[in-house]
KOLNU-715226 format. One line per 10 residues: number of its first residue (from 1); their letters; for each residue x, z, y of C-alpha. Coordinates in Angstrom, 1 decimal, padded with zeros to 4 digits. Each point is the difference from the previous one (the first is absolute). Layout:
// KOLNU-715226
NUM> a> X,Z,Y ~ ...
//
This chain:
// KOLNU-715226
1> xxxxxxxxxx> 063.7,-036.9,083.6 ~ 003.1,-000.8,002.2 ~ 002.3,002.5,-001.6 ~ -000.6,-001.7,-003.3 ~ 001.0,-003.4,001.4 ~ 003.4,001.3,001.2 ~ 001.0,001.5,-003.5 ~ -000.5,-003.5,-002.0 ~ 002.9,-001.7,001.6 ~ 002.3,002.8,-000.8
11> xxxxxxxxxx> -000.9,-000.1,-003.7 ~ 000.6,-003.6,-000.4 ~ 003.4,000.3,001.9 ~ 001.2,002.6,-002.7 ~ -001.1,-002.2,-002.9 ~ 001.9,-002.9,001.4 ~ 003.3,002.1,000.5 ~ -000.4,001.2,-003.5 ~ -000.5,-003.7,-001.5 ~ 003.2,-000.9,002.1
21> xxxxxxxxxx> 002.1,003.0,-001.4 ~ -001.1,-000.7,-003.5 ~ 001.0,-003.8,000.1 ~ 003.2,000.9,001.5 ~ 000.8,002.5,-002.4 ~ -000.8,-002.5,-003.0 ~ 002.4,-002.7,001.7 ~ 002.6,002.5,000.4 ~ -000.2,001.0,-003.8 ~ 000.1,-003.6,-000.9
31> xxxxxxxxxx> 002.9,-000.6,001.9 ~ 002.0,002.9,-001.2 ~ -000.9,-001.1,-003.7 ~ 001.3,-003.5,000.9 ~ 003.3,001.4,001.3 ~ 000.5,002.1,-003.2 ~ -000.8,-003.0,-002.0 ~ 002.4,-002.3,001.6 ~ 002.6,002.6,000.0 ~ -000.2,000.2,-004.0
41> xxxxxxxxxx> -000.1,-003.6,-000.3 ~ 003.4,-000.1,001.9 ~ 001.4,002.7,-001.8 ~ -000.7,-002.0,-003.1 ~ 001.3,-003.2,001.3 ~ 003.2,001.6,001.2 ~ 000.5,001.4,-003.6 ~ -000.7,-003.3,-001.6 ~ 002.4,-001.6,002.3 ~ 002.7,002.4,-001.0
51> xxxxxxxxxx> -000.5,-000.4,-003.7 ~ 000.2,-003.8,000.3 ~ 003.1,000.5,002.2 ~ 001.6,002.1,-002.8 ~ -001.0,-002.7,-002.5 ~ 001.4,-002.8,001.9 ~ 003.3,001.8,000.3 ~ 000.0,000.6,-003.7 ~ -000.5,-003.7,-000.8 ~ 002.5,-001.0,002.6
61> xxxxxxxxxx> 002.6,002.4,-001.8 ~ -001.0,-001.7,-003.4 ~ 000.4,-003.4,001.3 ~ 003.4,000.8,001.6 ~ 001.0,001.5,-003.5 ~ -001.3,-003.1,-001.8 ~ 001.9,-002.4,002.2 ~ 003.1,001.8,-000.6 ~ -000.5,-000.1,-003.8 ~ -001.0,-003.5,000.1
71> xxxxxxxxxx> 003.1,-000.8,001.9 ~ 002.2,002.0,-002.1 ~ -001.5,-001.7,-003.1 ~ 000.2,-003.7,001.3 ~ 003.6,000.9,000.5 ~ 000.5,001.2,-003.2 ~ -001.9,-002.8,-001.7 ~ 002.2,-002.4,002.0 ~ 003.2,001.3,-001.3 ~ -001.6,-000.1,-003.7
81> xxxxxxxxxx> -001.1,-003.3,000.4 ~ 003.4,-001.4,001.1 ~ 001.7,001.7,-002.8 ~ -002.4,-000.9,-002.8 ~ -000.8,-003.9,000.7 ~ 001.3,-001.0,-003.3 ~ -002.4,002.6,-001.6 ~ -002.9,-001.4,002.0 ~ 000.9,-003.4,-000.9 ~ 000.0,001.0,-003.9
91> xxxxxxxxxx> -003.2,002.0,000.7 ~ -001.7,-003.1,001.6 ~ 001.0,-002.1,-002.9 ~ -001.3,002.4,-002.5 ~ -003.2,000.2,001.8 ~ -000.4,-003.8,-000.1 ~ 000.8,-000.3,-003.6 ~ -002.7,002.7,-000.7 ~ -002.3,-001.9,002.0 ~ 000.6,-003.2,-001.9
101> xxxxxxxxxx> -000.4,002.0,-003.3 ~ -003.5,001.6,001.3 ~ -001.1,-003.5,001.1 ~ 000.8,-001.8,-003.5 ~ -001.6,003.1,-001.7 ~ -003.2,-000.5,002.2 ~ 000.0,-003.7,-000.8 ~ 000.3,000.7,-003.7 ~ -002.9,002.4,000.1 ~ -002.1,-002.2,002.1
111> xxxxxxxxxx> 000.5,-002.8,-002.4 ~ -000.9,002.2,-002.9 ~ -003.2,001.1,001.9 ~ -000.9,-003.5,000.6 ~ 000.3,-000.8,-003.6 ~ -001.9,002.9,-001.0 ~ -002.8,-001.1,002.7 ~ 000.2,-003.4,-001.6 ~ -000.7,001.3,-003.5 ~ -002.9,002.1,001.1
121> xxxxxxxxxx> -001.3,-002.9,001.6 ~ 000.4,-002.1,-003.1 ~ -001.8,002.9,-001.9 ~ -002.9,000.2,002.4 ~ -000.2,-003.9,-000.3 ~ -000.1,000.3,-003.8 ~ -002.5,002.8,000.2 ~ -002.0,-002.1,002.2 ~ 000.1,-002.9,-002.4 ~ -001.0,002.2,-003.0
131> xxxxxxxxxx> -002.9,001.3,002.1 ~ -000.8,-003.4,000.7 ~ 000.1,-001.0,-003.5 ~ -001.9,003.0,-001.2 ~ -002.7,-001.0,002.6 ~ -000.2,-003.3,-001.6 ~ -000.1,001.5,-003.5 ~ -002.8,002.3,001.0 ~ -002.1,-002.8,001.7 ~ 000.7,-002.1,-003.3
141> xxxxxxxxxx> -001.0,003.1,-002.1 ~ -003.3,000.4,002.1 ~ -000.8,-003.8,-000.5 ~ 000.7,000.2,-003.5 ~ -002.2,003.2,-000.4 ~ -002.9,-001.8,002.0 ~ 000.5,-003.0,-002.2 ~ -000.2,002.3,-003.1 ~ -003.0,001.7,001.3 ~ -002.0,-003.1,000.2
151> xxxxxxxxxx> 001.0,-000.8,-003.4 ~ -001.3,003.2,-001.5 ~ -003.5,-000.2,-001.4 ~ -002.2,002.5,-001.4 ~ -001.6,-000.4,-003.4 ~ -002.7,001.2,-002.6 ~ 001.5,002.1,-002.8 ~ -000.8,-000.1,-003.6 ~ -002.5,003.0,000.3 ~ -001.8,-002.1,002.7
161> xxxxxxxxxx> 001.2,002.3,002.6 ~ 001.2,-001.5,003.3 ~ 003.6,000.4,000.2 ~ 002.3,000.3,003.3 ~ 002.7,-002.5,000.8 ~ 001.8,-001.6,-002.9 ~ 003.7,-000.7,000.0 ~ 001.0,-003.4,-001.9 ~ 003.7,000.6,000.3 ~ 002.7,002.5,000.6
171> xxxxxxxxxx> -000.1,-000.5,004.1 ~ -003.6,000.2,000.3 ~ 000.2,003.3,-002.1 ~ 002.7,001.3,002.6 ~ -002.6,-000.8,002.8 ~ -002.6,002.1,-001.7 ~ 002.6,002.8,-000.5 ~ 000.6,000.1,003.8 ~ -003.5,000.1,000.6 ~ -000.4,003.3,-001.9
181> xxxxxxxxxx> -003.7,-000.2,-001.0 ~ 000.9,000.8,-003.5 ~ 003.0,001.0,-002.2 ~ 001.7,-003.2,-001.7 ~ 002.3,000.0,-003.1 ~ 001.8,-003.2,-000.7 ~ 001.0,-000.4,-003.9 ~ 001.1,-002.7,-002.4 ~ -001.5,000.5,-003.5 ~ 001.7,-001.4,-003.2
191> xxxxxxxxxx> -001.8,-000.4,-003.2 ~ 001.9,002.9,-001.8 ~ -002.6,002.8,-000.2 ~ -001.5,002.7,002.3 ~ 001.8,000.3,003.4 ~ -001.0,002.6,002.7 ~ -001.0,-001.1,003.6 ~ -000.5,002.7,002.5 ~ -002.8,002.3,-001.8 ~ -001.3,-002.5,-002.4
201> xxxxxxxxxx> 001.8,-002.3,-002.9 ~ -000.3,-003.5,-001.0 ~ 000.6,-001.9,-003.1 ~ 000.5,-003.8,000.2 ~ -001.6,-001.6,-003.1 ~ 000.1,-003.9,000.9 ~ 001.0,-002.5,002.4 ~ -000.8,-003.6,000.6 ~ 002.1,-001.2,002.7 ~ -001.4,-003.7,-000.1
211> xxxxxxxxxx> -003.5,001.1,000.7 ~ 001.2,003.2,002.3 ~ -001.8,002.2,-002.2 ~ 000.8,003.3,-001.6 ~ -001.3,003.1,-002.0 ~ 000.9,003.6,000.3 ~ -001.3,003.7,-000.7 ~ -000.2,002.7,002.8 ~ 000.4,003.7,-001.3 ~ -001.7,002.6,002.6
221> xxxxxxxxxx> -001.5,003.0,-000.8 ~ 000.9,-000.2,-003.7 ~ -002.2,-002.9,-000.1 ~ 000.9,-003.8,-000.8 ~ -001.7,-002.7,002.1 ~ 000.9,-003.6,-001.2 ~ 000.4,-002.5,002.5 ~ -000.2,-003.2,-002.1 ~ 000.6,-003.8,001.0 ~ 000.5,000.8,003.8
231> xxxxxxxxxx> 001.0,-002.4,002.7 ~ 002.6,000.3,003.0 ~ -001.4,001.8,003.1 ~ -002.8,001.5,-001.8 ~ -000.3,003.7,000.8 ~ -000.4,002.0,-003.2 ~ -001.9,003.1,001.0 ~ -000.6,003.1,-001.7 ~ -000.8,003.8,001.1 ~ 002.1,002.7,-000.9
241> xxxxxxxxxx> 000.8,003.6,000.9 ~ -002.1,003.1,000.6 ~ -001.7,-001.5,003.2 ~ -000.4,-003.4,-002.0 ~ 001.8,-002.3,002.8 ~ 000.4,-003.5,-000.2 ~ 003.3,-001.3,-001.3 ~ 000.9,-003.7,000.0 ~ 002.7,-002.1,-002.0 ~ 000.7,-003.5,001.7
251> xxxxxxxxxx> 002.4,-002.5,-001.9 ~ 001.6,-002.7,002.1 ~ 002.6,-001.4,-002.5 ~ -000.4,-000.8,-003.7 ~ 003.2,-001.0,-002.1 ~ 001.0,-000.1,-003.6 ~ -000.8,003.5,-001.4 ~ 000.0,001.5,003.8 ~ -002.2,000.3,002.7 ~ 000.5,001.5,003.5
261> xxxxxxx> -002.4,001.7,002.5 ~ -001.1,003.2,001.3 ~ -002.1,003.0,-000.2 ~ -002.1,000.9,003.1 ~ -001.5,003.6,000.1 ~ -001.8,002.1,002.6 ~ 002.0,001.8,002.7
//
């Protein structure tokens, strides 16, 4: 047992020595690396300083050459100015005259531009006025159409079939055309024989302007339909065509040997 106690301190001493050697070697390597790195940086700085010195010297040479050239140029310019004062005065006069002409031309162009702008403004004002008038006309037309619509009435035709709205004059007929519910063909019929109206024919036989009555014949599908002693605004109804559709003739004016009205047909 005593021998073992003596050997343990020797082993611990050897381990400590090894650790110290390792640390010292590490520090030595790090120091050597720093020295090498610093030496490289110093070499780079010296090369950079040398290049800057060479560039500075080149710039100084250029500046010196430029100064000499400028001095020579100033000397030559001074000599030339002294010799061409009259030419400079004439050139100055020419430039002044040119500037005055340019200013006059610019003023004229500006005046023309202002005139064009004024004309455009007037045109715009005119368009605005026309638009205002158009809006007024549209509003008036709408009012007239509303009034016309209120005046339109439906009626019972001579076949005891309830008709649609009946127009009693040209304006009311125009309103019906715009509605687009049916097709409307306006006509004026004279007492001179059979006359075509759309897909049928009409023949005015008699008129009585005082009593606003008339008599006419309707020709449709090879048939003759007599409408005798009829009155204004009365729908004269008849069926025609393959599908036997309802047609209507409405008269709103009766004159001497003439009547005016319209034919209403389905769409």
